[in-house]
Each structure stands twice: as C-alpha cells, then as structure tokens.
C-alpha positions as semicolon CSV with decimal commas, in nm:
position;residue;x (nm);y (nm);z (nm)
1;M;1,860;4,355;-3,617
2;V;2,061;4,203;-3,383
3;H;2,161;3,779;-3,345
4;E;1,958;3,703;-3,051
5;N;1,662;3,867;-3,216
6;Y;1,712;3,591;-3,487
7;K;1,771;3,338;-3,242
8;E;1,442;3,402;-3,029
9;M;1,259;3,347;-3,377
10;L;1,357;3,008;-3,418
11;A;1,097;2,847;-3,165
12;P;0,821;2,971;-3,410
13;Y;1,012;2,922;-3,727
14;A;0,992;2,525;-3,617
15;L;0,588;2,596;-3,469
16;S;0,546;2,731;-3,790
17;T;0,367;3,040;-3,613
18;L;0,614;3,319;-3,797
19;D;0,426;3,517;-4,083
20;R;0,533;3,577;-4,455
21;E;0,770;3,867;-4,386
22;E;0,897;3,736;-4,039
23;T;0,982;3,383;-4,259
24;R;1,173;3,582;-4,527
25;T;1,367;3,768;-4,330
26;L;1,475;3,464;-4,063
27;E;1,603;3,272;-4,364
28;E;1,743;3,525;-4,509
29;H;1,948;3,528;-4,186
30;L;1,988;3,176;-4,173
31;A;2,141;3,119;-4,525
32;T;2,458;3,325;-4,370
33;C;2,451;3,226;-4,009
34;H;2,604;2,879;-3,888
35;D;2,477;2,873;-3,498
36;C;2,150;2,941;-3,603
37;P;2,090;2,650;-3,895
38;R;2,197;2,415;-3,573
39;E;1,936;2,564;-3,258
40;L;1,694;2,542;-3,543
41;D;1,713;2,197;-3,595
42;E;1,649;2,107;-3,235
43;W;1,360;2,276;-3,233
44;Q;1,245;2,087;-3,516
45;G;1,352;1,773;-3,362
46;T;1,102;1,877;-3,061
47;T;0,867;1,973;-3,237
48;A;0,829;1,686;-3,398
49;A;0,844;1,528;-3,130
50;L;0,567;1,701;-2,902
51;A;0,376;1,619;-3,247
52;L;0,341;1,274;-3,222
53;L;0,258;1,281;-2,848
54;A;-0,001;1,525;-2,830
55;A;-0,365;1,446;-2,945
56;L;-0,563;1,499;-3,296
57;A;-0,787;1,820;-3,196
58;E;-1,011;1,996;-3,402
59;P;-0,888;2,412;-3,369
60;S;-1,294;2,603;-3,251
61;P;-1,413;2,820;-3,484
62;R;-1,235;3,165;-3,313
63;V;-0,887;3,023;-3,444
64;R;-0,950;2,879;-3,754
65;A;-1,105;3,237;-3,847
66;N;-0,774;3,390;-3,783
67;I;-0,585;3,103;-3,936
68;L;-0,771;3,211;-4,254
69;E;-0,753;3,561;-4,210
70;R;-0,398;3,528;-4,107
71;I;-0,347;3,350;-4,484
72;Q;-0,558;3,611;-4,682
73;A;-0,337;3,917;-4,528
74;Q;-0,071;3,750;-4,628
75;R;-0,156;3,730;-5,040
76;E;-0,099;4,043;-4,977
77;P;0,243;4,198;-5,147
78;V;0,551;4,199;-5,001
79;R;0,656;4,561;-4,892
80;T;1,085;4,618;-4,942
81;V;1,106;4,820;-4,619
82;L;0,948;4,725;-4,243
83;P;0,771;5,042;-4,105
84;F;0,841;5,047;-3,766
85;T;0,520;4,960;-3,634
86;Q;0,545;4,656;-3,846
87;T;0,955;4,578;-3,699
88;K;0,774;4,706;-3,323
89;R;0,511;4,411;-3,369
90;L;0,778;4,155;-3,465
91;W;0,917;4,212;-3,164
92;N;0,673;4,137;-2,932
93;S;0,498;3,849;-3,170
94;T;0,886;3,702;-3,119
95;Q;0,895;3,752;-2,728
96;K;0,534;3,576;-2,699
97;F;0,685;3,265;-2,919
98;G;0,946;3,267;-2,675
99;A;0,680;3,198;-2,391
100;I;0,532;2,898;-2,622
101;A;0,888;2,797;-2,637
102;A;0,967;2,762;-2,289
103;G;0,592;2,659;-2,250
104;L;0,619;2,375;-2,446
105;A;0,972;2,233;-2,318
106;L;0,817;2,265;-1,966
107;V;0,553;1,996;-2,109
108;A;0,784;1,776;-2,253
109;M;0,960;1,773;-1,929
110;L;0,609;1,680;-1,741
111;I;0,545;1,386;-2,017
112;S;0,913;1,272;-1,981
113;I;0,861;1,275;-1,499
114;L;0,525;1,049;-1,608
115;V;0,688;0,885;-1,809
116;L;0,931;0,769;-1,533
117;W;0,716;0,741;-1,261
118;K;0,468;0,531;-1,466
119;Q;0,794;0,259;-1,509
120;N;0,894;0,338;-1,148
121;R;0,535;0,200;-1,062
122;T;0,570;-0,108;-1,282
123;A;0,880;-0,166;-1,113
124;H;0,732;-0,190;-0,806
125;D;0,467;-0,414;-0,873
126;E;0,715;-0,685;-1,067
127;I;0,908;-0,663;-0,747
128;A;0,606;-0,700;-0,519
129;R;0,504;-0,957;-0,745
130;L;0,822;-1,147;-0,735
131;S;0,925;-1,137;-0,321
132;A;0,524;-1,277;-0,360
133;E;0,633;-1,631;-0,574
134;K;0,955;-1,594;-0,358
135;A;0,776;-1,696;-0,054
136;S;0,554;-1,900;-0,181
137;A;0,819;-2,132;-0,377
138;Q;1,019;-2,094;-0,005
139;Q;0,655;-2,209;0,163
140;E;0,680;-2,511;-0,073
141;L;1,009;-2,601;-0,045
142;D;0,985;-2,665;0,289
143;Q;0,665;-2,834;0,266
144;Q;0,856;-3,052;0,070
145;R;1,201;-3,145;0,331
146;K;0,934;-3,211;0,595
147;L;0,834;-3,479;0,404
148;V;1,163;-3,579;0,337
149;E;1,293;-3,555;0,620
150;L;0,893;-3,801;0,699
151;L;0,959;-4,072;0,476
152;S;1,379;-4,045;0,596
153;A;1,206;-4,164;0,929
154;R;1,310;-4,470;1,047
155;G;0,922;-4,559;1,204
156;A;0,745;-4,344;0,902
157;S;0,418;-4,500;0,756
158;L;0,198;-4,429;0,452
159;A;-0,180;-4,443;0,406
160;V;-0,328;-4,409;0,075
161;L;-0,712;-4,248;0,036
162;S;-0,912;-4,327;-0,241
163;G;-1,175;-4,073;-0,428
164;T;-1,526;-4,163;-0,286
165;A;-1,842;-4,140;-0,532
166;Q;-1,791;-3,724;-0,493
167;A;-1,454;-3,733;-0,624
168;P;-1,383;-4,039;-0,808
169;S;-1,038;-3,945;-0,961
170;A;-0,860;-3,837;-0,677
171;H;-0,640;-3,933;-0,489
172;A;-0,417;-3,875;-0,150
173;T;-0,114;-4,026;0,056
174;L;-0,070;-3,995;0,451
175;T;0,289;-4,009;0,551
176;Y;0,316;-4,030;0,924
177;D;0,561;-4,141;1,190
178;Q;0,384;-4,399;1,456
179;Q;0,648;-4,217;1,719
180;T;0,560;-3,890;1,752
181;G;0,228;-3,801;1,547
182;R;0,407;-3,584;1,259
183;A;0,229;-3,660;0,919
184;V;0,264;-3,470;0,574
185;L;-0,077;-3,505;0,364
186;L;-0,068;-3,459;0,003
187;T;-0,400;-3,484;-0,222
188;E;-0,469;-3,511;-0,614
189;G;-0,748;-3,443;-0,796
190;L;-0,999;-3,311;-0,490
191;P;-1,254;-3,049;-0,720
192;P;-1,204;-2,650;-0,563
193;A;-1,452;-2,567;-0,243
194;P;-1,663;-2,365;-0,286
195;K;-1,663;-2,063;-0,067
196;G;-1,680;-2,033;0,293
197;K;-1,531;-2,414;0,264
198;A;-1,198;-2,614;0,320
199;Y;-1,175;-2,998;0,320
200;Q;-1,095;-3,061;0,701
201;L;-0,897;-3,438;0,746
202;W;-1,057;-3,713;1,014
203;F;-0,888;-3,944;1,215
204;I;-1,080;-4,228;1,252
205;V;-1,078;-4,507;1,584
206;G;-1,355;-4,746;1,592
207;N;-1,681;-4,506;1,511
208;V;-1,546;-4,230;1,655
209;P;-1,393;-3,963;1,460
210;M;-1,126;-3,698;1,576
211;P;-1,066;-3,373;1,357
212;G;-0,739;-3,348;1,189
213;K;-0,685;-2,933;1,020
214;V;-0,858;-2,770;0,716
215;F;-0,657;-2,715;0,470
216;T;-0,747;-2,555;0,065
217;T;-0,573;-2,654;-0,259
218;D;-0,492;-2,494;-0,547
219;P;-0,686;-2,475;-0,869
220;T;-0,529;-2,843;-1,056
221;G;-0,657;-2,992;-0,681
222;K;-0,348;-3,007;-0,522
223;A;-0,245;-2,945;-0,173
224;L;0,004;-3,076;0,119
225;S;-0,091;-3,012;0,409
226;T;0,120;-3,097;0,782
227;D;-0,111;-3,258;1,039
228;Q;-0,035;-3,384;1,399
229;I;-0,220;-3,735;1,450
230;P;-0,353;-3,760;1,782
231;S;-0,141;-4,101;1,957
232;Q;-0,500;-4,354;2,026
233;A;-0,514;-4,283;1,616
234;L;-0,124;-4,451;1,532
235;N;-0,145;-4,794;1,552
236;A;-0,595;-4,849;1,423
237;A;-0,747;-4,551;1,203
238;V;-0,911;-4,502;0,913
239;F;-0,827;-4,155;0,782
240;A;-1,135;-3,982;0,577
241;I;-1,150;-3,589;0,437
242;T;-1,477;-3,425;0,417
243;L;-1,573;-3,086;0,289
244;E;-1,666;-2,890;0,607
245;P;-1,729;-2,461;0,656
246;E;-1,359;-2,300;0,686
247;S;-1,313;-2,242;1,013
248;G;-1,341;-2,615;1,040
249;V;-1,531;-2,836;1,305
250;K;-1,510;-3,088;1,564
251;A;-1,789;-3,308;1,392
252;P;-1,804;-3,431;1,053
253;T;-2,096;-3,294;0,871
254;G;-1,991;-3,313;0,505
255;P;-2,004;-3,544;0,260
256;I;-1,663;-3,757;0,234
257;Y;-1,414;-3,715;-0,066
258;L;-1,167;-3,978;0,045
259;V;-1,116;-4,223;0,289
260;S;-0,852;-4,481;0,345
261;A;-0,902;-4,887;0,355
262;S;-1,013;-4,963;0,731
C-alpha cells in the first residue's frame, strides 16, 4: 500500500469508523511514519471540536443494527493475509471516508460563517444603539444650551408651577424672555401620560387660555420643552399644564396637573 492510501485513512480513523483490520494496518504504519501522526492530530482536533458543537442524537434502529453487526464481525479471528477482494473493499471504504471528512470540513466552515454573521449582526445592532443614544444626548445638550442662553438673557423671567391634587409631588419651572417670548419648560414628577394622551402648556390671561405646545415625559416624569409665549401673555399671565389628546387642543378639556401662582 502506498503512502497516500494511509493518509486517506487518517480521517475515518479519527472518526473511529475503520474496521479492526484497517485500524491495525494504519497503526502499524503510524509507528514508522513521521508525517501521518501530525496530520492525524489535526484530524482528531477537528473531530473533537465538531463533537462539542453537535447535538446528541439517538441512532436509528437500522444504524444501530449495522453497528452491532460490525462489532460481531470483529470478534472473528484476525487473518494475517488480506485477500485481494478485502484490499479492494478497504480502498473503497477509504474513499468513502475521505468524502465524509470533506463533508465534515464543509460543515465546520459553514458553522464558522454562521458565527461570523451573528457577530456582524450584533455589531450592527450595537452601532445603531450607540447612534440613537448619541442623537438623544445631542438633543438634550441642545435643549440645555438653550436653557442656559435663556437664563443668561437680560430680560429673563422665571415662573414656578406647583402640582395640583392630580399630581401633588410634581413641579415645574418656566423660564422665558420677556422681550422675545422664547420659553423653556422643565417639569419633574408628572405621572406618565396614558396612551393617546400628552401634556399641554397653557398661557392664561384673565380668563382666556391660550394654547402652548404638547409634550411627553420620560419614565421619571421629567420633560424639557421649548415654547413661544404670545406677546399678550408676557406681562400678566398664569401658566398651567393639563392632560389632553396627544395632538393638542385649542381649549383645555382635561384636568390641571400644574399651575403657577396668579
């Protein structure tokens, strides 16, 4: 038998699929060869890794019967001379096991591709999450910058809104420029608005309420919203916050949650 024939037997040997005579023949060769033992170590490492990845499976009755038949056949006395037909069968089985080894290599490659695909998808999801967090942080930073600019303005005024019976622990501040009407509302402690609802700011002059913007809070009841106060409400107005439909209304319909002193 030439050296290449022994090399083709290494993969099925690592899978423990050679019969007794084939195993003895290959092991005799391994005892005198320098190259085949190193290649056998590689095949055994590959089969060990695949064994960890593969799920346990119960063999079918047919496979189980074939295995038992082979075990029974191996109990027969070992013949020292291999007939020609036995050698031909050994060559055919070696070719079959070579195909099996190639199939196992393909399975290992597909598993690696699947792992890389999952890692790539996870990386894309993480990038999307970080981008959303960056956009949210940038928006909050812009709002805070506007608040600082407004507080630094020469004509800045501050109105404090206290919670009513609807939200006794809530409070808010409305900072606005008496010259331009630019305003920034900062709330804390408001309960989450029900689905389809939102909070709306009102500027009340006399008994006439003028609508401001609608806004929502985060889970802790905080909100930071910009608005524009009408000119007629800059000097003598009461500020209030009610719960309204999320699209906003022109006249208040819901209960008052926050209101400033008159």
